C-alpha positions in Angstrom: 0.0 -0.1 0.1 1.3 3.4 -1.0 2.2 5.9 2.0 -0.6 8.4 2.8 -0.1 11.9 1.5 0.1 14.8 3.8 -1.2 17.1 1.2 -4.9 17.6 0.4 -4.2 18.4 -3.1 -1.6 15.8 -4.4 -1.4 12.0 -4.1 1.4 10.5 -2.3 3.3 9.7 -5.4 3.4 13.4 -6.4 6.7 14.1 -4.7 8.2 10.6 -5.3 11.4 10.6 -7.8 10.4 8.4 -10.6 12.8 6.1 -12.6 13.5 8.8 -15.0 15.0 10.9 -12.2 12.3 13.6 -11.7 9.2 13.6 -9.6 5.9 15.0 -10.9 6.5 18.1 -8.6 9.8 18.7 -10.0 8.6 18.5 -13.6 5.8 21.0 -12.8 8.0 23.4 -11.0 10.4 23.4 -14.1 7.6 23.9 -16.4 6.1 26.8 -14.4 9.7 28.2 -13.9 10.5 28.0 -17.6 7.2 29.7 -18.4 7.6 32.4 -16.0 11.0 33.1 -17.2 9.9 33.4 -20.8 7.1 35.8 -19.8 9.5 38.0 -18.0 12.0 38.0 -21.0 9.3 38.6 -23.4 7.7 41.5 -21.3 9.4 44.4 -22.6 8.6 43.7 -26.2 4.8 42.9 -25.1 4.8 46.3 -23.1 6.4 48.1 -26.1 3.7 46.8 -28.5 0.9 47.6 -26.0 2.3 51.3 -25.6 2.3 51.7 -29.4 -1.2 50.4 -29.7 -2.1 52.8 -26.8 -0.7 55.9 -28.6 -1.9 54.7 -32.0 -5.0 57.2 -31.6 -5.2 60.8 -30.5 -7.5 62.1 -27.8 -10.3 62.5 -30.3 -10.1 58.9 -31.6 -8.4 59.4 -34.9 -5.5 57.1 -35.9 -2.1 58.9 -35.7 0.9 58.2 -38.1 2.6 54.9 -36.7 5.9 56.7 -36.5 4.2 59.2 -33.9 3.0 56.5 -31.8 6.4 54.6 -31.9 8.2 57.8 -31.0 5.8 58.3 -28.0 6.2 54.8 -26.9 10.0 55.0 -27.2 10.0 58.2 -25.0 8.3 56.4 -22.3 11.0 53.7 -22.4 13.6 56.2 -22.4 12.2 58.0 -19.5 12.0 54.9 -17.3 13.1 51.8 -19.0 12.8 49.3 -15.9 9.3 50.3 -15.1 8.3 50.4 -18.7 9.7 47.0 -19.5 8.0 45.4 -16.3 4.7 47.1 -17.0 2.0 44.6 -16.8 4.2 41.5 -15.8 2.3 40.8 -12.7 -0.9 40.1 -14.5 0.8 38.1 -17.1 2.6 35.9 -14.7 -0.7 35.2 -13.0 -2.2 34.3 -16.2 0.8 32.0 -16.8 -0.1 30.2 -13.7 -3.7 29.7 -14.6 -2.9 28.6 -18.1 -0.3 26.2 -17.2 -1.8 24.5 -14.3 
């Protein structure tokens, strides 16, 4: 008989290392860690794209020249590159958690 699990969510074999060298827990942790890493590395590109889309229309709702929208997004990134690059990363990481589990 398999040992009883102390976790209400996982079976007793979830943390047991399998013959291939990893437990299910280690596999899931590596998978989620890789997804989180990819999200964080890709975030500056995603944030820039969203800023360009945000600046694509003026206050009256008319479409502006893409060069103008790009220049405004670049100005935001130059003014505060770290904050602009990490903009929205929290909700994206929560989404990774929901999407991957």
